[in-house]
DRENZA-326164 format. One record per atom (N, C-alpha, C, O): x, y, z. Coordinates in steps of 0.05 Angstrom, whole numbers, plus 5000, padded with zeros to 4 digits. Layout:
<pts>
XYZ ...
</pts>
This chain:
<pts>
315962547332 315962907319 312762957319 311262847303 311663167342 308563137333 308463407314 310263527302 306163447316 305363547296 305463857302 305763887326 305264127287 305464257294 303364407308 303964567326 300064347300 298364427318 295764207321 296264007308 293564187332 292563957338 291563927314 291064107298 291163637310 290063477277 287763657267 287963777246 284763687288 282563817281 282664157264 281364257246 285264257285 285864617271 287764547245 287764697225 288864367246 290164277224 288564117192 289264037170 286764127203 284763977182 283064187169 282564157145 281764467189 280864537183 281864807167 280564947151 283864827174 285665057158 286364897128 286565007106 286764667131 286864617097 284664607084 284464737063 282664457094 279564557081 279664787081 278364827060 280265047090 279765267082 281465377062 280365547047 283465317058 285165327041 284765187020 286265267002 283565027013 283364886992 280564956982 280264936958 279065026993 276465146977 276865406976 274865526968 279765616985 280265896974 282265766942 282765946926 283065586937 283765586921 283165386899 284565266883 280165376904 278265226896 279464876880 278864796857 281164766900 281464496905 279264336903 279064136889 276564486929 274664406931 272064546920 271264726934 270964506901 269564806886 265964616884 265564376878 264464756890 261664576888 260364556862 258064486860 261964646837 261564576813 263264366798 262764156786 265864506806 268964356785 270164116811 271063896804 270164166828 272763986854 269263926863 267364076863 269463666871 266063616890 266563406915 265463346936 269563296898 270663106913 273563086917 274863046896 275463096945 277963056932 279662956962 278462996983 281962846963 283262776984 286662916991 288462976975 286662927011 288963067021 290862827036 290062627049 293662927031 294962817048 296962887065 298762887049 297862937083 299763097096 301762967097 302062757109 303063077085 306963037075 308763077107 310662937116 307763247117 309163257144 307863057162 309462927176 305462997164 305862787179 306062427165 306062217179 306162457140 307762217144 311062157142 312061937139 312762487144 314162467149 315762327177 317562177181 313462497193 313562397225 312962087227 314361937241 311362027216 310461797218 312961517207 313161287215 314061607194 316661497179 318361517197 319961327199 318661717215 320761747235 320461637255 322261557270 317661607258 317861447288 317361117288 316960977307 317261057263 318460707246 320760707260 321360607281 322360877242 325860867242 326760867272 328460717280 325561057287 326461047320 325760827333 326460797356 323960617318 322560417346 324160197339 323659987349 326560237318 328660037313 330660097312 331460247294 332759987335 335260117335 337360147314 337559957298 339060347310 340460407291 342660257283 343860317262 343659977306 345259837300 344859637285 346559507273 340859557285 340459377274 340459397240 340559627232 340459297229 340659237195 337659257179 337059087162 336359447187 332959427172 333559527160 335659657159 330959477135 330459537102 327059597119 325559417126 326659897121 323759877122 322859957095 324160117080 320059827089 319059867066 315959847068 314659697081 315060067049 312360147048 310359977030 311059937007 308359897038 307059717028 305559797003 303159847006 306859826977 304160096957 301760026957 300160206954 300959746962 298159756957 295859956983 293459986983 297760026998 295860267018 296260537000 294160676999 298260626986 297060806971 299860796940 302360796940 298060796923 300760726902 300660936891 300960876867 300261226892 300761366877 304761486874 306461516892 304861506846 308761426844 309461776866 311161796884 308061946859 309062196875 309162216910 310462366925 307161986915 307261966938 310161806952 311761896969 310161496936 311661356931 314761496925 316261476944 315161556915 317761876911 317761906930 319461756941 316162086949 317262246976 317662076998 319162167015 316561817002 317161607019 319961507018 321261507039 321361386987 324061376982 325561626993 327761617005 324361846988 325962026998 326862057025 329062157032 324261927047 324961937074 326061627084 325561507105 327961537059 329161337058 327561067065 328460917082 325261017052 323860687054 324660617038 325960757022 324060347033 323760107013 320960227001 319460417001 321359946991 317359956978 316659606977 318659486973 314459456980 313359256988 311259276959 309659456955 311859026943 309159036917 308458766919 309758586929 305858756905 304658496905 302558476874 300358366870 304158626858 301858576833 304658786809 306058986813 304258596785 305458846766 305559146762 307359296758 302859186765 302759466769 304159646799 304559886796 304659556818 305659606835 307959646837 308859856847 309559416825 312659386812 313459636805 314859806815 311759616780 312759866758 312060186770 313160386762 310660166785 309760436799 312660426814 314060596805 313760286834 315860366846 317760376841 319560476855 318360206811 321160356789 320360616786 322060786790 317460686778 317460916771 318061166787 318761386780 317561026818 317861226841 321161246841 321961446853 323061086830 325061166836 327260976855 329660996859 325260766866 327260596882 328460396869 327260306850 331160286878 333260176868 332559896878 332059826901 332759736853 331459496853 331659356880 329959206890 334759436894 335359256924 333259276939 332459086951 332059536939 330459676962 327459546959 325859676973 326459376947 324159256937 322659036932 322558916910 321358966957 321258716958 318758606940 316758756943 318258396925 316558286911 314058106935 315757986949 312658066942 309757816942 308457916923 308658096907 306357676933 304557576918 303657326923 305457176929 300757206924 300456926921 300256886889 299756656882 300557016875 299656966840 302857106826 302657186803 304957136836 306557176816 307356976787 307956746782 306957196775 307957036737 310556916738 312056936757 310956806719 313756746709 315356966701 317756986706 314057126690 314657386672 315457606698 317157776693 314057586724 314357756741 316957756760 318457936767 317057426767 318757286775 322057356767 323857426782 321857306738 323957336718 325157536724 327457516730 323357836725 323558156718 325658166745 327958256744 324258076769 324458086799 327757976800 329558126805 327957716795 330957556792 333857786767 336257836769 332357836754 334757946731 334858306747 336658476748 332158276758 333558656769 335458666799 336558866808 335558456810 336458376835 333758466862 334358496885 331158486851 328158516872 328458276889 329158046882 327758346911 327458076936 325658006927 323858116914 326057796935 323557546929 321957456949 323457386967 318957406957 318857176982 316757066968 314857156955 317556786977 315856576954 313756466964 314056366986 311856446954 309356396972 308156036979 307355917000 308555976956 308155696952 309755426945 311955496936 309455186946 312554916933 311854986901 313954966889 309655066882 309555096869 310955366853 311955326831 310955556860 312355816859 315255746864 317055806848 315855586890 318955546892 319255326865 321155426853 318655166854 319255066829 319055246809 320355146791 318155456802 318855696791 321455816792 323055866774 321455846811 324455986811 327055826806 328955906791 326955526823 328655326815 328755336785 330655186782 328055406760 327855376743 328955726736 329955756714 328855866747 330456106727 332356136739 333856306730 333355986769 336156076778 337155916766 339355996760 336555566753 338255406753 341255336774 341255316798 343655296758 345655266777 346955566781 349355566783 345855756782 346155976786 346856136811 347455986829 347056416818 347356586836 346156736834 347256926824 342756776842 341456926845 342457286855 343057346878 342457406840 341857756852 340557786874 340757956891 339057616871 336357796891 336757656922 337757426922 336157776947 335657606972 333257436960 332057526941 332757256968 329957056970 329256886995 330756737008 326856926998 325356827023 324056647019 324056566996 322656507037 320556377030 317656517051 318656667067 315856517053 313556647062 311656387084 310156217075 312356417110 311356167128 308956257135 308456487141 306856007132 304356147152 304556007176 304855767180 304356167191 305656097231 302255857240 302355647253 299056027224 297555897224 296155877256 294955677264 296456037266 295856207303 293656227305 292956147328 290956337281 288556387287 288456807271 289956977260 286556777277 285657027260 285157317280 285657317304 284557467270 283457697290 280457777284 278857587279 279558077283 276958037293 275558107260 273158107256 277058147246 276958197220 277257977196 278858017178 276057787196 277157507177 279157637156 281657587156 277757807137 278657837113 281258007117 282158087096 282458067139 284258217143 286558067155 288658197159 286257687166 286557507179 289057337155 288557197135 290857387162 293157257136 294356977161 295356817145 294556897181 295356647194 292756377200 293156157210 290656457191 288756287200 290056027190 292156047177 289055767196 289555557181 289355427163 290155207156 287355657151 286455447109 287755837101 287755857076 288456037110 289056197096 290556257062 292356087057 290256367050 291156277019 294156337025 295656187013 295056487038 298556517036 300256377054 299756277076 302456387039 304356227055 303755917048 301655837040 306855717056 306155557075 306455447096 308455477109 304155277105 303155237136 305155107143 306054917129 306455197171 307955127192 306854857201 308054637203 304854907207 303354667226 302554427202 301854217213 302654407175 300854317164 303054007173 304854007190 302253787157 303753557170 305453507137 304453487114 308253497146 309953437135 311553727132 313953737128 310553867133 311554207112 314254227129 316354177118 314054307159 317354427167 319354277151 320854377134 319153897161 321153807149 321653877126 323554017119 319553787108 319953927071 321854277075 323754367061 320654377093 322054667081 324254667098 325454877092 325354567112 328054497123 329854407098 331854527090 328854167090 330253977062 330754207041 332754207026 328054457040 327954597009 329954757018 331254846999 330954837041 333155077057 335854947052 337855087046 335954657054 337854517051 339754487026 342154457024 337154517004 338854466979 339154686964 340554686944 337754906972 338655146956 339955326983 338755337005 342255446978 343455496995 343255866978 345256006982 341255976962 340556266956 337556316977 336456536979 336556036992 333756057009 335556157035 336956037051 334956467030 336156597058 334356787078 335056907098 332256767067 330456917084 328456757094 327956557081 326856827120 323556747119 322756977127 324057137140 319957007117 318057147112 315057097130 313856877128 314157327146 311757277158 309757497155 310557727151 305957437157 305057657153 302257597168 300357507155 302257657199 300057567208 296957667197 295057517194 297057867194 293958077188 294958337192 297258417189 292858457201 292458817189 290358937208 290658927232 288759027201 286859157215 285258907230 284758697219 284258977264 283558737280 284858527295 283458377309 287958487292 289258317297 290958387317 293158477311 290158377343 291558457367 295558427364 296858247354 296158577372 298858587372 300558307385 302758277374 300058137402 299757997414 300157697396 301757517399 298357737381 298057587354 300457587332 301457407319 300857857332 302657877301 306057907318 308057977305 306157847345 308357787357 308557537364 310657427370 305657397363 307257077360 308056947333 309756777328 306157087318 307456987292 309857067282 310456907265 311357227284 314357357284 315157177289 316657067273 314657067317 315956817342 316556587330 318656457328 314556547321 314156337308 315656197270 315555977259 317056567261 317956547245 320556507251 321656337238 321656607267 324656667288 324856327290 326656207279 322656177304 323255987310 324455727293 326155557301 323055757266 323155637241 325855707233 327655557225 326155977235 329155977220 332355907241 334755867239 330555907257 333155827283 333055517278 335255407279 330655317271 330855087272 332554977248 333954777248 332055167226 333755117205 336155147200 336455007180 338655267207 339955397224 341355217238 343655157232 340055137259 340654897275 341354657263 343654587262 339154477250 338554307231 341454217204 342654007197 341554527195 343354567178 346554547181 348454497166 346354647211 348854667225 351154837203 353354767195 349255137199 349455317185 347655617190 345255637190 348955787194 347956077190 346756077164 347856237148 344355907154 343356027136 341256197113 341456267090 338656227142 337256407142 338556657153 338756657177 339456917137 340357117151 338357287155 339257487168 335757297150 334257537144 331457377152 330557147146 330157667171 327457607181 325557827164 326058067167 323957767152 321657957144 318857947155 316957807150 319358187173 316158127188 314058177182 312258087195 313758327159 311658317150 311158637154 312858817156 307758667154 306758957169 304858877183 305058657194 301559117188 300158917192 298459137214 296059117220 300359347224 300059497251 297259597243 296859747224 294759477267 292759647268 292459927271 294060027287 291160037264 290060387255 287260377280 285760187283 287360657297 285760647315 284860887298 285961077288 282860817298 279661007283 277861137293 275961267283 278661097320 276261217333 276461517345 274661657355 280561607341 279561907347 282961937333 284261747323 283762227335 287062387325 288862177343 291162217334 289061957365 291161857368 291661657354 290261507340 294561667361 295761487336 296161157354 298461117360 294760987359 295360727375 294560537359 292660567344 296160287362 298960277374 300360407363 299660517343 303560457376 305360577370 307560437351 306760207346 309260467342 311560337326 313160207347 313759967348 313760437365 313860347388 314160117405 315859947410 311960167411 310559977434 310259767418 310359577433 309759657385 310959397370 313359347379 313859157394 315259517370 318459417384 318559287403 319259057405 317559487423 318159277455 316459057457 317158877472 314459027444 313558727451 315058567439 316058377451 315658607406 317758487393 319958477411 320358237408 321758557430 323958597433 323658397458 325258207462 321658457474 320158197498 319957947492 320557757507 318557927461 317857687459 319857607441 320757387446 320957697423 322257577404 325557687415 326457867401 326957617435 329857787421 331957707412 334157797416 331457547400 332657427383 333457677354 335557677342 330957847351 330657997330 333058207334 334558297316 333258277364 335558507368 337158487376 337658607398 339458277362 341358177383 342758217357 344758077360 342858347329 343658327304 345258117293 347458147282 343757857299 344157667291 342457617256 343257497237 340057757260 338657727233 338457957214 337358127228 338658087189 337158297179 335058277187 334158077197 333758487184 330658607189 329458647158 330858777143 327158577148 325758817133 322658847148 321658667162 321259127142 318359067153 317259237129 318459387114 314559167130 313159267107 310059347108 308159277094 310459547132 307859647134 307159847118 308759947102 304459947123 302660107102 300460277115 300760517121 298260137118 296360347122 297460417149 295960607153 299160407174 299660447194 300660687197 300260847215 302660727169 304660937165 303661157145 305161327136 300561127139 299261287116 296161337134 295361567130 294861207147 290461227143 291861507154 292161697139 292861527185 291561767201 293062037191 293262217206 293962057162 295962247152 294362327133 295562447116 291062297126 289762367105 287262387106 286062237122 285862587089 282362547102 281762547066 283262557047 279162537069 277662497037 275162767042 273562747061 275062977026 272663207034 270363227008 270763296985 268363147019 266663166993 264263437000 263863537022 262663526970 260463766982 258263546985 258863316978 255763606994 252163567005 251963646983 253263836975 250163506966 248863596945 246063686955 245363926952 244863536966 242063456975 241863437001 243963367012 239463477018 239163387034 235863337041 233963487036 235863057055 232663027057 231862917080 233662847095 229262867087 227462627112 225762437097 223562497086 226562277098 225562027094 225261787118 227261687128 221961707128 221561637136 222761687170 223261567190 222661967160 223562097193 226662077206 227362057230 228062077184 231562017181 231762237164 230262277145 233862397172 235262587157 237362487148 239162417163 237662467110 239662427107 241062677082 239962817065 243662657089 246062787068 246962617052 248262417057 246062747023 246562547003 249662736996 249562986995 252362586992 254362766988 255562626963 254662416951 258362846954 259862616939 261962366942 263262246925 261762336976 263762136969 261961836987 260761807008 262661676963 261061486975 263461116976 265561086988 261760906957 263460686960 266360696943 268460556942 265060996926 268360916900 270561006917 272860976909 270061136943 272361216952 272661186980 274461276993 270261006991 270560867018 268260577015 265960527022 270160477001 268960186988 268860007019 266559957027 270659947031 270659837065 267759867081 266159717092 268160197078 266760297111 263360217096 261660087108 262860337061 259960247055 259159937054 256859887060 260659737048 260859457050 261459297081 259759137089 263059337092 263759367118 264459497138 266659487151 261459687144 261059877160 261859807189 263159987200 261259597205 262559577234 264759537231 266359647247 265859317205 269459287207 270759547211 272559597227 269259787187 271260017179 268860197183 266860237168 269360267202 267360547211 268860827197 270960847184 267760937202 270961197196 268961527206 266561557200 270561717221 269861917233 269762037209 270961977188 267462287216 266662477187 266462667207 265362607228 267362857203 266563227203 264763327187 264663287162 262863517203 261363757188 262864017183 263964127201 262964117155 263564437157 262364567136 260964457120 262964797138 261465057119 262465087092 264865047087 261065157077 261965147050 264965257048 266265157029 266065407060 268065567069 271565397084 273865467086 269365117091 271264997097 271865007133 273464847144 270465177145 270065197173 269064977183 267864827168 269464927207 268664687218 265064777229 264364987239 263864617225 260664697235 260864647269 262464487280 258964807279 258664817311 256164827324 255664947345 254564687309 251964687317 251964457342 253764387358 248364357336 248564167360 246963857341 244863827327 249363657351 249663497337 245863367331 244363367351 244863277307 243363247293 243062887285 245062847271 241962687287 242662397278 242162447248 240062557241 244562347226 243962297202 245562107178 247962057180 244662057167 245961797147 247262037130 246262257127 249161967122 251661987104 251361907075 252761727067 250162007062 249561817041 252061867016 252262107010 253961687001 254661746975 252761736950 250361666949 254561816929 252861776900 251361556889 249261506876 252861486898 252461156876 249060976879 247660946899 248860936861 246460816857 245160526865 243960356852 246360576900 244660296900 244460356931 246260496941 242260256947 241160326974 243360326997 243260427020 245360206984 247160077008 249560367009 251160397027 249460516992 251960736991 251560897010 250061087008 252960827035 251961017068 254960957072 256060737071 256161207078 258761207106 258361227125 260161177141 255861307132 255061367166 252161237165 251061237143 250961137182 248461137189 247661247218 248561107237 246161457224 244461497242 247561717257 247461767281 249861827241 251561947262 249862177263 248362287247 250962227293 250462607305 252962797301 255262797310 251462957284 253063127269 252063377272 250063407286 253063587261 251263877266 250563887243 252363857226 247063937233 245963977214 247163977185 248064197178 247463727165 248263927145 246763927125 245163747121 247064167105 246064267087 247164247060 249264127056 245764367041 246564277006 249164537010 248964757020 251564406995 253064657004 255464607021 257764667017 254364487042 255864467063 258764217055 258264057036 261164197067 263563987066 263763747088 264063807112 263663577084 263763287100 266963257098 267863307076 268463207115 270763147121 270762717131 269462617150 272362577111 272462307124 275062247128 276362187108 276562237156 277162267170 279061937165 278161707161 281562027167 283561767177 283161527144 282961277145 283261677122 283161637100 286361577074 286461437053 288561737087 291261717071 291461437065 293061417046 290661237071 291760977073 288460897051 286260997054 289360627025 286960607015 284660797008 285460996997 282660797010 280360967005 280661136978 280061046956 281561316983 280861526936 283661386931 284761476911 285161186943 286961116920 286760776918 288860656914 285060676921 283060526918 281560436907 280460216914 280760616882 278060676872 276060426861 276760206851 274260486864 271960326858 269960436844 268160586852 270560316815 268660496791 266560456788 265860426765 264660436809 262260386803 260460626791 260860866797 258360536776 256760806764 258761016743 257661216733 261860956735 263461026717 264961226738 267061316731 263961286762 265261536775 267561536771 268961336767 268561846773 271761886764 273561856779 272561926800 276161796784 277461826813 278262106814 278962226794 278062216838 278262486848 281562476853 283262306856 281462776852 284562866857 285362826886 284062836907 288062786881 290062736908 291362926913 292862996894 291263086938 293163386942 294563246959 293563076974 297363296958 298463336996 298863566999 298463756984 299763567020 300363847027 302663857057 303263657070 303364057063 304764157084 303964437097 303164617082 304164457117 303564667134 305564767143 306864577151 307165067149 310265157150 308865297178 306365307181 310965397198 311065477225 309465707228 308765777251 308365887197 307066117208 303765957197 302066137195 302965757192 300765617178 299765657154 297465617149 301765747135 302065747108 301665407104 302965227112 298865397085 299165147079 300565187040 300565377024 301464917038 302464857020 301464597002 301564377012 300164616969 299664376967 300864246945 302064396930 300763976940 302663896921 301763716915 301363546933 300263636872 298463516868 300263186866 302563136858 298363036876 299562656877 298262516854 299162336840 295362656853 293962466828 291562756815 289962866830 291662806792 289262986790 287162856782 287062616778 285462986781 281962836779 281462746746 281362876725 281262486753 280462436734 277462546713 275062586718 279262576684 275962836680 274262506655 274762276647 272062726651 270062546636 270862446609 269962246598 272662606599 273262446572 275762236572 276562106554 276462256594 278261966600 277261786604 278561576603 273461776611 273161516617 271761436592 271061206592 271261566568 270861616547 272661476518 272161416495 274861466537 277061436519 276261096499 274960906507 277261126483 275860846462 278960656466 281360706465 277660456468 279960246471 281960226439 281060246416 284460186447 285760106421 286660366412 287960396391 
</pts>
């Protein structure tokens, strides 16, 4: 589902209108994030189209990628389920109106209270480790749980280029390692003793992980499911949770890889997924939203230090935490705009784009060639629809910025929808208790 106009022109139109409506203002709204709701709908449609209609697939959105309740509600309206990994995300999913049987609870640190609530409501649970399995045993007792329950396995096939995003290494904190001595046999027996254990979950990683690695992890999980069913002599494992993790192209406006391309690779590598023998679930997050959002901030000051030009803006580590602390792994494209929101088109000049935080490393770009920035200009940090502004880092007590959803109609009219209001200073001063 293509967007109605090129992404750069669309962003400029939105920025101009945001300035006109004072959603961006040099005194009162120095920083704001924007989510393209048309683009989100297109991404969801592309995901759904990648898997044949004849398959029983629950596509869930990984709430950690953008946990704002109004956005979660919009995703629910588009037919998505919700994957949650904390009590807060669990509550947000329920507040967004997701039916319990369309929520999947993951986390390596589920409490007894979380597990009990999930099982009581009928929320799907992926068990992470042997001790958690014992907790679920105690909660289920001799009854039949309302929830579909699975085990997260770690295929232990290695990592990608970003270690922190790789969850299938030999020593990953996630899941039960399939290659660890004795675990395969022990897991088969765990399924044999528990007829309610009916799903296998796998998640290899996300950014920096090549598609071949993701597909190999899924293949190992399906191979284990086949082993369980074969050794038990019954089709006990009925579902495979494929996890998420499709990496995002941060280099330009092209969406790559695509859901269709990943599904085609899975079909070739693991054809059992597409013959209808298993129910499926997915848990994509960043790949659904990253390219459907940007963050805009005003330039407050410019200076030259040691011969280097520096633009001090209001977007730094508080909204671009990963980029600031891991710039090589998480580089962001940046565009320069006049105070009106119009794109600047001057000759590129190498500049540091700095944030407002009071530490020297608060830089979202170093020596980046951009039209010369001046005080009052705007910068846009691209591909920030996932994480970034909705995963706020409260350094220097900087408040959370507003997040605005937007749509653009066929005539080019921009309509904004509030997803989160800006946090006021008075909220930072609110007393405890």
